[in-house]
N, C-alpha and C positions, 0 to 999 in steps of 0.2 A: 399698713405695715409699720410696725413702731419702729422709728430711728433710733437706735441704742447710741449713736455717737453725740446725742443731743445733750449737754448738761445744763440741766434747769437751776444749779445750784451758782450758776453766773447770771449778773442782770442782762436782760437781753431787750433789744427793741423789736417791734413789729417788722414785718416784711420793708421792703423799701418802696413797694407799690403802696404800703399804708399812707404815703405821701398824698397821692391822689385821694386815696378815699375819706383822708383828712379833709383835703380842699374842699371835697365835696360837701362835707358835713359843716364845713364853714361856710361856703357859698350859699348854702340853703337857708342857713341860720341867717346871713346878712339878707338875702332875697326877703325873706320873711319880716324881718326888721325895717328895711328900708321899702316895703312894699307901699305905703301911704305916701311916702315922697315921689316913688317913681308914678305914680298915680297924679301926684298934683304936677309934677315936673312936665308931664305928655300934656296936662290941660292948662299950662302955663303961659306966659309970654315969653319970647324969645331968650330976653336977657335973665329972668327966671330959671328958663328952662335949662340954660348953661351952667348956672349958679345951682341947681339940684343935681345935674347931672355930675358936676365935679365933686359936691358931697357926697354923692352915692358913691363915685368911683373911688374916693379916699375911704369911705368906709368898707366898701367891699375888698381893698388892697390890705386893708387892716385885718380883716376877715380871713383873709388868705393867709397872711403872715401869721396869724393866729393858730389856724389848723398846722402850718410846717412847725410852730412851735409846741404845740400839742404832743405832735408826732416826736420831736426830739426829747422832750420830757417825760416822755411814756415809757417805763421799764418796768420789769417784772421777772421775779426768779422765786425760786422753792429753798427756804432755809430751817432747817430742823422742824420739818414736818409744817411749816407755814407757809401758805402763800402769800407773797409779797408783792405787791404792786405799788409804784410811784409814778405821780403824774402832777401836772400843774405847771403853769406859767409863771406867775407872781406869787400865787399862794400855793406852796407844794403841800401835796396830799399824799401821806402813806397809810396804804390798806393792809392789813394783816388777817389774814383767814386760816384758821387752823384745818388741816387738811380732814380731820373726822368731821367737822362740823359741815362740810360741802355735802349739799343735798343732790345736785346734780350738776351736769356739765352738758350743755348744749351747742351744736356747731350747726352754723346758719349762714345762708347767703343771700344778700340782696341782687338787685340787678347788676349794679356797677362791681362789686365782687364777683360775681360770675363771669363779667368780661374779662376782669383781671385775675382770674383763677386763683381769687384769695378767698379765705373762709373767716368767719367771725364765731370767737369762743365767748359764750357767756357761761357764768360760775354765778349759781344760786346756793343759799343757805336757808336752811328753815326759819330762822329767825327773822329775816328780812322781807319788807312788803314790795322790795324791788329788786332786779339784777344787780348783784354785789360788783361784778367787775364784768366790763365787755373789753375782749380784745378782738379790734376790729380787720386787721390783716395779716394773716399766716395762712402757710401754705397747708394743703390737706394732710401732707405727712405730718407736718410740725403740730397742726391741732389733734389730730389721731393721738400723737407721743403723749403730748400736754394733756389731755383728755385722760388717757390710761393710768398715767403718774399721777395726776390729782384724784381719781376713784379708786386708787389701790387701799386707802383706809376704809373706804367703804364697803367694797365687794371682795378685799381680800386680794389675793393673787390672781384672780379668775378675770379675764379681760371681758369686758361688756360687748366689744365687738367695734369694727370699723363703721363710724358713723358720718364719715364724709359722704358728700351727695353721691358721690359715683362709686362707693366702696364697698358696696352690699355685694357679696360673693355670689356667683350661681347657684352654689350648694345651698345658700339660705332661701327656704320656700318662706313667702310672707306669709304670717297668720291670719292676716285680713288684708283686702284691697279693695279700696272704694273706688268702683268702675264710675266713669264720666256718664253715663246712663243715672247713677245714683245720685252724682252731684247736681245733674239738672234737676231730677225729682226733687231734692233737697231744696235748690235755689230757688225753685218756684213756689215753695209750699212753706216757706220758713222766715222768720223776722219780719213780719208784717207790721206789727206794732210799733216797733222800734225805727223802721225806714218810714214808716207813715208819719210817724210823729217828728222826726227829723225834717222830712220834706214840708211838711205843715208847717213847722218853725220858719224855715226858710222861706216860705210863701210868705207868711206874715210880716217877717221882717222885710221883704222887698216890697211889700205894699205900702210897709210903715215910711221907707224911704221915699216911696211914691209920693204919698201923700205928702211929706214934707217938702219935696219938689214942686209939688203942684201949689202950694202954700205959699213956699218961696218966690215963685215965679207968677203970681197973682192969676193964674189961671185955673185954680181949684173949682170956684163958683160955676165957671163957664163951663167946665168940665163935666160937672156934676149936673148941671142943669141940662145939658144937651144929652149926656150919655146915662145918668143914674136913674134908673126907674125900676120898679119890682120886678118886670120882665126880663129885662138886661141882669140884674142884680142874681134872678134863679139860674140864668142860662150861664152866666158866668161863673157861680159858684160849682154848678154841675160839671161845667168844663174843667175846672180846678180840681174838683174831687176826682173826677176821671184820669185826669193827667197825672195826678199823685198816685193813686193805683197802679197805671202802667209804669210810672217811674219807678216805684216800689219793686215791683216785679223785676224790671230790668237791673235794679242795680242791686238787688238780691243775688239775680242771678251771676252777675258780674263779679259779686264779690266773692261768692261761694267758689267760683272756680278758679279766680285769682290766688286766694287763699289755701284752696285745699285741694288742688289738681294733682293728681297722680299719688293720692293718699294710699301707703302702705304703712303696715303695723306687722313688725317682726319678732319673734321671739328671740331673745337672747340668754342665756343662761336663766336667770330667775327676773328677768325684765322684758318690757316691751320697748321698742324702737319705733316711734312715729316720726315718719318723713313725709313732708308735702310741701306745695308750694309751686307756681308757675314763674312768678317775676322772682319773689323772695322763697327760698328755699329753707325749709326749717327743719330740725332733727331734734328731738326730743326723747329723753329716757323715762320711762315710768316704772317703778319699782312698786310691787303689791304692797309691802311692807309699810310703805310711807302714804299710801293712798288713804284719805281721811272719809272722804264721801264720793259717792257715785249718782250721778244724775240721769234719768232715762228718760226723753221728754219726746213726743209725737201729736199731731193734731190730726183731723179727721181726714184730711188729705193723703198726709203721710201714711195712717194706717192702710188706706186703700192702695199706697205704691209700696207699703212692705219696707218702709225706711224708717230708721229712729237714730236721735242726736243723742250721743254719750258724751258727758261730760265729767272729766275726771280731776278732781281736786286733791292736792297732795298737802302737806303742813305748809303754814307760811303764816305769817302776821297781818293776817285779813283787817284788822281793827285800824291799823296805820296804814292801809293801802287805799289808794284815791280811785283805783281801777280794777276792781275786783273781778272783772271780766279776764285779765291777763294772768291771774293765778290759778284759772283752769284750763286745761285741754280739753278740746273738744274735737269728738270723732264723728264725722257726719256720716249721714246716708248709710248705715249698716242694717242689714235685714234681720230678722227675728233669730235666725240662727246664728249669726255673728253676733249679735248683742248678747244672746245666753252664753256663748263662748268667752266673751270678754268678761263677764260678770262672774262665771266660775273661776277665771284665771284671778282676777283682780281681788275678789271676796272669799276666794276658797271653796266656794259652794253657792250654788243657785238661790238668790233671796226669795222666799216665798212669802205670800200675804197670810198674815195672822189674823188675830183678833181686831177687829176695827173700831176705831174711837170716831164718831160723829160729832161735828160742831154743832152747838145749839143754835135754834133758828134766829137767836137774838143777833148773831153774826151777822144774818142777812138783814137786819132792821137798822144795825149799827152801819153797815157799810152802805145803805140805802140813804141814809141821814149822810153820812160824809160825803159821797159823791153825786148825791143828786139833790137833796133839800138845799144844801148850803149853798152850791155852785147856781142853782135856779136861782134861789132868792137873791143872791150878790147882781146875778145878771138884771133881774127884774128890777133891783133898787137902781142899778146903773142906768138902764133903759128910764125910768122915772126922772132921773134927775138931767139927762139928755133925752129930750123926746125926738130927736131928729133920728136916733138909731132905732127907734121902738120897732121897726120893721124886724129887725132881726130875731124877734121874739118867736117868730113862726117855727124857728128852729128847735125850741125847748121840747115840744111833744117829740120830735126825732129823737133827741140826746136821751129823754128819759125812758124811752123804750128800748133803745141802744145799750144805755149804761143798765138799766134794770134786768135786762137779759143777760148781760156780763157775771153781774152781781149773782143772777139765780144760777147759772151755769158753775160760776165758781165755788157758791156754797154747796150744790150737789157734787162735785167732783173732791170736795175738800175732805180727807180721808186720814187717818194715822193709823199704820197696820202695824200690830206688835206682835213679834215671836222672840224666843228666848235668844237668837242669834243676830237677829236684825230689826230695825226701826226704819220703816219707811213712810214718808210723809208724801202725800199725794194732793197736787196744787194745780190751780189753772182752769180758765174760762175757755179757751180756744185750744191753745197749747197745754196739753197735759203732762206736766212734769212729775216724775216719783225719785225723790231724794233718799238714797239708801244709804246706811250707816249703820254700823256694828257698835254696841252698848259699850266694849272695852275702851272705845276712843273716845269718848265723852270726856271733855274736860270741866265742864261745868254746868249746872242746870239752876234756870231763874223762873222761878213760879209769881205769878203776877194777879192780882185780884183788888178792883176798886171796890169802895166803901158801898157803892150804890149796885156792885154785883154780888154782894154777899147774900141778899136775902134770895135770888135767883140760884146762888151757889154756881155759879160760871167764872172761869178766869182763863189765863192763858200761860202757856209755857214755853220756854226757850231753851234749847240745847247747844252748848256751846262746843265746838270742835277745833282743830288747828286748820281745817280745810273751811271754815264756814259754820254759820249758824243755821238751826232747823227751828223754824216757829210756828205754833200751834194755838188755835183758840178761835173763837171761844167755846169752851166744851166744859163738861161736869168736873168741877174744882177738886170735889174727892177723889173722882177717877185719876185725875191728872197728878195729885200728891203721891197716890199710892205708886204710879208708874213711876213717878221721881225716885221714892224710897227702894224701887226694885231697881233702877238703872244704876243707880249709886253703888248699891249691894254689888250688883255685877261688877262695876267698876274696880271695886274693891277685893273681888275674890276669884275674877277670871286672871289667869296667869299668861296674860300676853301684853307684849308692848304696843303703844299706841302710835309708834312710829320705829 
């Protein structure tokens, strides 16, 4: 419910409980900064331990004081259809955002904010690669009133609806509800490559530190002579791979449940309200007119379980963004009927696959050269320089078979489907993703052909939008040029706004 007694024209601070949230943020920053000192102090002699402990205490108190000053100097108000925020301790910062440029306002809750019954307000604009403004501690009533005031220039006088965590009225029927069973299916069938890569990097880093420790303690030679043999190495590698696979499944499952628990999509006016989260609750508004691209993805197991992952990208400055994943909103574990309903609402009609464009077989040859020939050659040269590690050459056939299989399926699945209303780029070896965009939302097209590709008449095309880029190649270059001209013609003649 909107509080009509709130005067947003007067500078205001966050709720008094925001002091504790600022303290928590400053404490977390201090602990991260002091982590090496804390570790060293625990391993040091008593006198050094006291010195390090006092140093850490001084810095920690300074961090807490910084948190309090952040709270005191953080004010915001609305003046002449512009949202003004002032912050800073020694360096004062003033941020002004015209209300008509605000793209969306999100209301979130992390674990501490939930305990204190506080909410966080995030304000985003289309031309920024990150959140413009974050107000960390306001009440649910105040957050809703501020949101409605900020969004008036975007949606007119109509209310978008109450998006506080507990504000959805009983009369509002969720458009889509992702069940716990669907989250379980998604958690055990997705993000294999990313999680496996992170865990593999962790284990490699751990082994490097172990090697440095053994070298430093003069026990490396004895350790290698006693334990390091081919049989032991094979068993150890098999154990590590098995452990990484198990941890990958567990981490994906836990991450999915924590992030997407109680996921609901509710229709409100001409928008969708997304709310989800077990520990940190997030609420996000999606408006179809601002959607630039929709990606639908699933793998073999997800197809059998009838679950799809849908990612929605709205207008943002992705070229300057360091974390493109944060620029998209994900709806996990939706079935085929729910996916179709989402696409119809966001894209105004169900996209159909039209005329297919296939890549040239040279694409597969190029990928093999890039991911097989070059790495294998470098590894072989490395083992020639250091003969002691020549035993690892046995993994080369396994690597070649694995990567060649991925390259083949990626080539077979690579397609560009063309209709007058949509462009669909299909990609992936295991996880098959379909990027869907409307031609009138294209902001630029780049055609590329190297001189050695002219004889074979192949090249690549890159389509730029405000929500990300679509890249396709190697394909028939003459055909790609015709498509580029056709899409640019559509951009000029279709009477629709890109956002």
